[in-house]
TITORGU-301933 format. One record per atom (N, C-alpha, C): residue in three letters; residue number from 0; x, y, z. Coordinates in steps of 0.05 Angstrom, whole numbers, plus 5000, padded with zeros to 4 digits. Last residue first. Layout:
BEGIN
{node ALA NUM {X Y Z}}
...
This chain:
BEGIN
{node ASP 143 {3818 5055 5539}}
{node ASP 143 {3828 5044 5564}}
{node ASP 143 {3831 5066 5583}}
{node HIS 142 {3805 5085 5494}}
{node HIS 142 {3784 5072 5509}}
{node HIS 142 {3793 5061 5536}}
{node LYS 141 {3855 5101 5474}}
{node LYS 141 {3836 5122 5485}}
{node LYS 141 {3814 5109 5501}}
{node THR 140 {3878 5054 5456}}
{node THR 140 {3891 5068 5479}}
{node THR 140 {3872 5089 5491}}
{node LEU 139 {3846 5042 5413}}
{node LEU 139 {3848 5024 5435}}
{node LEU 139 {3859 5038 5460}}
{node LYS 138 {3856 5085 5380}}
{node LYS 138 {3829 5081 5390}}
{node LYS 138 {3829 5063 5414}}
{node LEU 137 {3910 5076 5368}}
{node LEU 137 {3903 5100 5382}}
{node LEU 137 {3875 5097 5394}}
{node LEU 136 {3906 5029 5339}}
{node LEU 136 {3921 5029 5364}}
{node LEU 136 {3914 5053 5381}}
{node LYS 135 {3877 5047 5295}}
{node LYS 135 {3865 5026 5313}}
{node LYS 135 {3880 5026 5340}}
{node PHE 134 {3916 5082 5273}}
{node PHE 134 {3890 5093 5284}}
{node PHE 134 {3877 5072 5302}}
{node VAL 133 {3955 5046 5258}}
{node VAL 133 {3961 5066 5278}}
{node VAL 133 {3935 5077 5290}}
{node ALA 132 {3928 5016 5221}}
{node ALA 132 {3938 5002 5244}}
{node ALA 132 {3944 5022 5266}}
{node ASP 131 {3918 5055 5182}}
{node ASP 131 {3896 5042 5195}}
{node ASP 131 {3905 5028 5221}}
{node LYS 130 {3971 5066 5166}}
{node LYS 130 {3955 5087 5180}}
{node LYS 130 {3932 5075 5195}}
{node GLU 129 {3983 5017 5142}}
{node GLU 129 {3999 5026 5165}}
{node GLU 129 {3984 5048 5180}}
{node ASN 128 {3946 5018 5101}}
{node ASN 128 {3946 4996 5120}}
{node ASN 128 {3961 5004 5145}}
{node LYS 127 {3965 5062 5072}}
{node LYS 127 {3938 5063 5085}}
{node LYS 127 {3936 5041 5106}}
{node GLU 126 {4014 5044 5055}}
{node GLU 126 {4013 5067 5073}}
{node GLU 126 {3986 5068 5087}}
{node ASP 125 {3998 5004 5020}}
{node ASP 125 {4014 4997 5044}}
{node ASP 125 {4014 5019 5064}}
{node GLU 124 {3972 5035 4983}}
{node GLU 124 {3956 5015 4998}}
{node GLU 124 {3972 5007 5023}}
{node GLN 123 {4014 5064 4961}}
{node GLN 123 {3993 5078 4976}}
{node GLN 123 {3976 5059 4993}}
{node LYS 122 {4042 5024 4934}}
{node LYS 122 {4055 5039 4957}}
{node LYS 122 {4033 5052 4974}}
{node THR 121 {4016 5008 4891}}
{node THR 121 {4017 4989 4914}}
{node THR 121 {4028 5003 4938}}
{node ASN 120 {3978 5034 4843}}
{node ASN 120 {3998 5042 4863}}
{node ASN 120 {3996 5023 4887}}
{node ILE 119 {3967 5026 4778}}
{node ILE 119 {3962 5013 4803}}
{node ILE 119 {3984 5021 4822}}
{node ILE 118 {3938 5056 4723}}
{node ILE 118 {3960 5057 4742}}
{node ILE 118 {3951 5045 4768}}
{node VAL 117 {3923 5046 4657}}
{node VAL 117 {3913 5040 4684}}
{node VAL 117 {3938 5039 4703}}
{node LEU 116 {3907 5076 4597}}
{node LEU 116 {3928 5073 4617}}
{node LEU 116 {3915 5068 4644}}
{node VAL 115 {3888 5049 4537}}
{node VAL 115 {3878 5061 4562}}
{node VAL 115 {3898 5056 4583}}
{node GLU 114 {3902 5060 4467}}
{node GLU 114 {3907 5047 4493}}
{node GLU 114 {3894 5063 4516}}
{node ASP 113 {3902 5086 4419}}
{node ASP 113 {3884 5063 4423}}
{node ASP 113 {3886 5050 4450}}
{node GLU 112 {3941 5126 4424}}
{node GLU 112 {3913 5134 4419}}
{node GLU 112 {3894 5110 4425}}
{node SER 111 {3984 5110 4480}}
{node SER 111 {3979 5116 4452}}
{node SER 111 {3949 5121 4448}}
{node SER 110 {4002 5143 4541}}
{node SER 110 {3992 5120 4526}}
{node SER 110 {3987 5129 4498}}
{node MET 109 {4046 5156 4597}}
{node MET 109 {4033 5164 4573}}
{node MET 109 {4022 5139 4559}}
{node LYS 108 {4082 5158 4641}}
{node LYS 108 {4053 5152 4645}}
{node LYS 108 {4037 5162 4621}}
{node LEU 107 {4136 5161 4637}}
{node LEU 107 {4121 5186 4634}}
{node LEU 107 {4091 5183 4637}}
{node ASN 106 {4152 5107 4645}}
{node ASN 106 {4164 5129 4661}}
{node ASN 106 {4147 5154 4660}}
{node ASN 105 {4119 5073 4612}}
{node ASN 105 {4128 5066 4639}}
{node ASN 105 {4137 5090 4656}}
{node ARG 104 {4108 5100 4564}}
{node ARG 104 {4087 5086 4579}}
{node ARG 104 {4095 5082 4608}}
{node ALA 103 {4157 5119 4547}}
{node ALA 103 {4135 5138 4551}}
{node ALA 103 {4113 5125 4568}}
{node ILE 102 {4185 5071 4542}}
{node ILE 102 {4194 5092 4561}}
{node ILE 102 {4171 5111 4567}}
{node ALA 101 {4156 5047 4502}}
{node ALA 101 {4158 5034 4528}}
{node ALA 101 {4167 5054 4549}}
{node GLU 100 {4164 5082 4460}}
{node GLU 100 {4137 5078 4470}}
{node GLU 100 {4138 5066 4498}}
{node LEU 99 {4218 5074 4451}}
{node LEU 99 {4209 5100 4460}}
{node LEU 99 {4181 5098 4471}}
{node GLY 98 {4218 5021 4434}}
{node GLY 98 {4232 5028 4458}}
{node GLY 98 {4223 5055 4469}}
{node ALA 97 {4190 5026 4386}}
{node ALA 97 {4178 5010 4408}}
{node ALA 97 {4192 5016 4434}}
{node VAL 96 {4226 5055 4356}}
{node VAL 96 {4200 5067 4363}}
{node VAL 96 {4188 5052 4386}}
{node ASN 95 {4296 5053 4374}}
{node ASN 95 {4272 5041 4363}}
{node ASN 95 {4247 5056 4372}}
{node SER 94 {4332 5079 4406}}
{node SER 94 {4331 5087 4378}}
{node SER 94 {4307 5075 4363}}
{node PHE 93 {4330 5054 4453}}
{node PHE 93 {4316 5080 4451}}
{node PHE 93 {4315 5090 4422}}
{node ASN 92 {4362 5009 4445}}
{node ASN 92 {4333 5006 4450}}
{node ASN 92 {4318 5032 4446}}
{node LYS 91 {4413 5032 4438}}
{node LYS 91 {4401 5016 4416}}
{node LYS 91 {4371 5013 4420}}
{node ILE 90 {4418 5056 4488}}
{node ILE 90 {4418 5073 4464}}
{node ILE 90 {4405 5058 4440}}
{node ASN 89 {4419 5011 4520}}
{node ASN 89 {4397 5030 4523}}
{node ASN 89 {4395 5048 4498}}
{node ASP 88 {4467 4988 4503}}
{node ASP 88 {4442 4974 4498}}
{node ASP 88 {4418 4993 4500}}
{node GLN 87 {4501 5027 4522}}
{node GLN 87 {4500 5022 4493}}
{node GLN 87 {4475 5007 4486}}
{node LEU 86 {4492 5022 4577}}
{node LEU 86 {4484 5047 4563}}
{node LEU 86 {4483 5043 4533}}
{node GLN 85 {4515 4971 4584}}
{node GLN 85 {4486 4976 4590}}
{node GLN 85 {4476 5001 4576}}
{node GLU 84 {4568 4982 4571}}
{node GLU 84 {4552 4963 4555}}
{node GLU 84 {4522 4967 4559}}
{node ASN 83 {4579 5018 4613}}
{node ASN 83 {4581 5027 4585}}
{node ASN 83 {4566 5008 4567}}
{node LEU 82 {4574 4984 4657}}
{node LEU 82 {4556 5007 4654}}
{node LEU 82 {4556 5017 4625}}
{node ALA 81 {4618 4950 4646}}
{node ALA 81 {4590 4939 4648}}
{node ALA 81 {4570 4962 4644}}
{node LYS 80 {4660 4987 4649}}
{node LYS 80 {4655 4972 4624}}
{node LYS 80 {4626 4961 4624}}
{node ALA 79 {4657 5002 4702}}
{node ALA 79 {4652 5022 4681}}
{node ALA 79 {4646 5009 4654}}
{node ALA 78 {4670 4954 4727}}
{node ALA 78 {4643 4965 4731}}
{node ALA 78 {4637 4986 4710}}
{node ASN 77 {4722 4949 4709}}
{node ASN 77 {4703 4929 4701}}
{node ASN 77 {4674 4939 4705}}
{node ARG 76 {4745 4994 4734}}
{node ARG 76 {4745 4992 4705}}
{node ARG 76 {4724 4972 4695}}
{node THR 75 {4739 4980 4787}}
{node THR 75 {4725 5004 4777}}
{node THR 75 {4723 5003 4747}}
{node LYS 74 {4772 4935 4789}}
{node LYS 74 {4744 4932 4795}}
{node LYS 74 {4728 4956 4784}}
{node THR 73 {4821 4960 4777}}
{node THR 73 {4811 4940 4759}}
{node THR 73 {4781 4935 4764}}
{node ILE 72 {4827 4993 4821}}
{node ILE 72 {4823 5006 4795}}
{node ILE 72 {4812 4985 4775}}
{node GLN 71 {4834 4954 4861}}
{node GLN 71 {4812 4973 4862}}
{node GLN 71 {4806 4985 4835}}
{node VAL 70 {4882 4930 4843}}
{node VAL 70 {4857 4914 4846}}
{node VAL 70 {4833 4932 4846}}
{node ILE 69 {4916 4973 4847}}
{node ILE 69 {4912 4961 4821}}
{node ILE 69 {4886 4944 4822}}
{node LYS 68 {4916 4983 4902}}
{node LYS 68 {4905 5003 4884}}
{node LYS 68 {4899 4991 4856}}
{node ALA 67 {4942 4937 4918}}
{node ALA 67 {4915 4941 4927}}
{node ALA 67 {4901 4962 4909}}
{node LYS 66 {4992 4946 4894}}
{node LYS 66 {4976 4923 4886}}
{node LYS 66 {4947 4926 4894}}
{node TYR 65 {5008 4991 4923}}
{node TYR 65 {5003 4993 4894}}
{node TYR 65 {4987 4970 4884}}
{node SER 64 {5015 4968 4974}}
{node SER 64 {4994 4989 4970}}
{node SER 64 {4988 4992 4940}}
{node VAL 63 {5057 4933 4963}}
{node VAL 63 {5032 4923 4973}}
{node VAL 63 {5010 4943 4968}}
{node ILE 62 {5097 4968 4947}}
{node ILE 62 {5088 4947 4929}}
{node ILE 62 {5061 4937 4937}}
{node LYS 61 {5105 4998 4994}}
{node LYS 61 {5094 5011 4970}}
{node LYS 61 {5084 4991 4950}}
{node SER 60 {5126 4958 5027}}
{node SER 60 {5100 4970 5034}}
{node SER 60 {5088 4985 5010}}
{node ILE 59 {5174 4949 4999}}
{node ILE 59 {5155 4928 5001}}
{node ILE 59 {5128 4939 5008}}
{node ASN 58 {5199 4999 5006}}
{node ASN 58 {5192 4990 4979}}
{node ASN 58 {5172 4967 4980}}
{node LEU 57 {5206 5000 5062}}
{node LEU 57 {5189 5020 5049}}
{node LEU 57 {5181 5011 5021}}
{node VAL 56 {5242 4957 5067}}
{node VAL 56 {5216 4956 5080}}
{node VAL 56 {5197 4976 5067}}
{node ALA 55 {5286 4977 5038}}
{node ALA 55 {5273 4952 5030}}
{node ALA 55 {5245 4950 5042}}
{node SER 54 {5300 5023 5067}}
{node SER 54 {5291 5025 5040}}
{node SER 54 {5276 5000 5030}}
{node ILE 53 {5316 4999 5115}}
{node ILE 53 {5293 5017 5115}}
{node ILE 53 {5282 5020 5087}}
{node THR 52 {5361 4970 5096}}
{node THR 52 {5339 4956 5108}}
{node THR 52 {5314 4973 5108}}
{node ILE 51 {5394 5012 5078}}
{node ILE 51 {5385 4992 5059}}
{node ILE 51 {5361 4977 5070}}
{node GLN 50 {5404 5038 5127}}
{node GLN 50 {5391 5052 5105}}
{node GLN 50 {5379 5032 5085}}
{node PHE 49 {5433 4997 5154}}
{node PHE 49 {5408 5007 5165}}
{node PHE 49 {5392 5021 5143}}
{node LEU 48 {5478 4994 5120}}
{node LEU 48 {5461 4970 5124}}
{node LEU 48 {5433 4979 5135}}
{node CYS 47 {5499 5045 5129}}
{node CYS 47 {5491 5037 5102}}
{node CYS 47 {5472 5013 5103}}
{node LEU 46 {5512 5041 5183}}
{node LEU 46 {5492 5061 5174}}
{node LEU 46 {5482 5054 5146}}
{node LEU 45 {5550 5001 5180}}
{node LEU 45 {5526 4996 5195}}
{node LEU 45 {5504 5016 5187}}
{node LEU 44 {5590 5028 5151}}
{node LEU 44 {5577 5005 5139}}
{node LEU 44 {5551 4998 5154}}
{node ILE 43 {5603 5068 5188}}
{node ILE 43 {5593 5075 5162}}
{node ILE 43 {5578 5052 5149}}
{node VAL 42 {5623 5036 5230}}
{node VAL 42 {5600 5053 5235}}
{node VAL 42 {5587 5061 5208}}
{node THR 41 {5667 5013 5203}}
{node THR 41 {5646 4996 5214}}
{node THR 41 {5621 5012 5219}}
{node LEU 40 {5699 5058 5193}}
{node LEU 40 {5688 5042 5171}}
{node LEU 40 {5665 5025 5180}}
{node PHE 39 {5712 5071 5246}}
{node PHE 39 {5697 5090 5230}}
{node PHE 39 {5684 5075 5206}}
{node SER 38 {5741 5026 5260}}
{node SER 38 {5717 5032 5275}}
{node SER 38 {5699 5051 5258}}
{node TYR 37 {5784 5031 5225}}
{node TYR 37 {5766 5008 5223}}
{node TYR 37 {5740 5012 5238}}
{node TYR 36 {5806 5079 5245}}
{node TYR 36 {5798 5077 5217}}
{node TYR 36 {5778 5054 5213}}
{node PHE 35 {5819 5066 5297}}
{node PHE 35 {5799 5087 5292}}
{node PHE 35 {5788 5084 5264}}
{node GLY 34 {5858 5027 5285}}
{node GLY 34 {5834 5019 5300}}
{node GLY 34 {5812 5040 5296}}
{node GLY 33 {5896 5059 5260}}
{node GLY 33 {5883 5037 5245}}
{node GLY 33 {5858 5028 5259}}
{node SER 32 {5910 5090 5303}}
{node SER 32 {5898 5104 5280}}
{node SER 32 {5884 5083 5262}}
{node SER 31 {5932 5049 5334}}
{node SER 31 {5910 5064 5345}}
{node SER 31 {5896 5079 5322}}
{node SER 30 {5972 5030 5300}}
{node SER 30 {5951 5012 5308}}
{node SER 30 {5927 5027 5319}}
{node THR 29 {6004 5076 5296}}
{node THR 29 {5992 5064 5272}}
{node THR 29 {5969 5046 5279}}
{node LYS 28 {6020 5082 5349}}
{node LYS 28 {6006 5103 5335}}
{node LYS 28 {5991 5092 5311}}
{node THR 27 {6045 5033 5356}}
{node THR 27 {6022 5039 5372}}
{node THR 27 {6006 5062 5360}}
{node MET 26 {6086 5038 5318}}
{node MET 26 {6067 5017 5315}}
{node MET 26 {6042 5023 5332}}
{node LYS 25 {6114 5081 5339}}
{node LYS 25 {6102 5083 5313}}
{node LYS 25 {6081 5062 5309}}
{node LYS 24 {6132 5057 5386}}
{node LYS 24 {6114 5081 5387}}
{node LYS 24 {6100 5084 5361}}
{node GLU 23 {6164 5016 5365}}
{node GLU 23 {6140 5009 5381}}
{node GLU 23 {6121 5033 5383}}
{node LYS 22 {6203 5047 5340}}
{node LYS 22 {6186 5030 5324}}
{node LYS 22 {6161 5022 5339}}
{node GLN 21 {6226 5070 5386}}
{node GLN 21 {6213 5087 5366}}
{node GLN 21 {6194 5071 5348}}
{node LYS 20 {6247 5024 5409}}
{node LYS 20 {6227 5039 5423}}
{node LYS 20 {6211 5057 5404}}
{node LYS 19 {6286 5012 5371}}
{node LYS 19 {6265 4992 5377}}
{node LYS 19 {6241 5006 5391}}
{node SER 18 {6320 5055 5373}}
{node SER 18 {6304 5051 5348}}
{node SER 18 {6281 5031 5353}}
{node GLU 17 {6341 5047 5424}}
{node GLU 17 {6325 5071 5418}}
{node GLU 17 {6308 5067 5393}}
{node THR 16 {6371 5001 5422}}
{node THR 16 {6346 5001 5437}}
{node THR 16 {6329 5025 5431}}
{node ASN 15 {6403 4969 5374}}
{node ASN 15 {6398 4996 5382}}
{node ASN 15 {6371 4997 5396}}
{node ILE 14 {6443 4915 5386}}
{node ILE 14 {6416 4924 5379}}
{node ILE 14 {6412 4951 5391}}
{node VAL 13 {6499 4886 5360}}
{node VAL 13 {6490 4907 5378}}
{node VAL 13 {6462 4916 5368}}
{node ARG 12 {6518 4820 5359}}
{node ARG 12 {6506 4842 5344}}
{node ARG 12 {6494 4861 5364}}
{node LYS 11 {6580 4796 5380}}
{node LYS 11 {6551 4798 5382}}
{node LYS 11 {6541 4823 5369}}
{node PRO 10 {6631 4772 5336}}
{node PRO 10 {6622 4790 5357}}
{node PRO 10 {6591 4791 5357}}
{node GLN 9 {6647 4703 5330}}
{node GLN 9 {6638 4728 5318}}
{node GLN 9 {6627 4747 5339}}
{node ARG 8 {6705 4671 5349}}
{node ARG 8 {6677 4677 5353}}
{node ARG 8 {6670 4703 5340}}
{node GLN 7 {6758 4674 5344}}
{node GLN 7 {6743 4661 5323}}
{node GLN 7 {6713 4666 5326}}
{node GLU 6 {6774 4698 5389}}
{node GLU 6 {6776 4713 5364}}
{node GLU 6 {6760 4700 5342}}
{node GLN 5 {6768 4658 5425}}
{node GLN 5 {6751 4683 5427}}
{node GLN 5 {6752 4698 5401}}
{node LYS 4 {6806 4623 5410}}
{node LYS 4 {6778 4615 5408}}
{node LYS 4 {6760 4640 5410}}
{node TYR 3 {6852 4651 5423}}
{node TYR 3 {6846 4643 5395}}
{node TYR 3 {6817 4636 5391}}
{node ARG 2 {6852 4653 5477}}
{node ARG 2 {6848 4677 5461}}
{node ARG 2 {6840 4671 5433}}
{node PHE 1 {6863 4601 5489}}
{node PHE 1 {6838 4612 5497}}
{node PHE 1 {6832 4637 5481}}
{node MET 0 {6913 4596 5473}}
{node MET 0 {6892 4583 5459}}
{node MET 0 {6865 4594 5465}}
């Protein structure tokens, strides 16, 4: 009977130990090459992230500088428009005879036939007063 029970049992499965070792070697090779692959991808992704960060900072600084240039150019344009309007007014004034007479009288020191031109120089009086003060100071220092 004892034999009968043994025969009914199924035989144990034989595991090939060599194939198991080979699979482990393949797995370690695959895992080490997989680790290198993932490390390489991580380095590449970090470099890409670094490049993107630098590009963003540079673009923001360019935007700030361009906005400053826009403000400066706008101010220059407004000043040029004001000067242009002033010159247009001057052209209109100079085209009149009265405007030409005013220019001749004020800038060129000319007068018409019926007018007498009187020039008052306030700058020379100020210079004379300054010279008088210097001379008085010099006289005081010579007497001491």
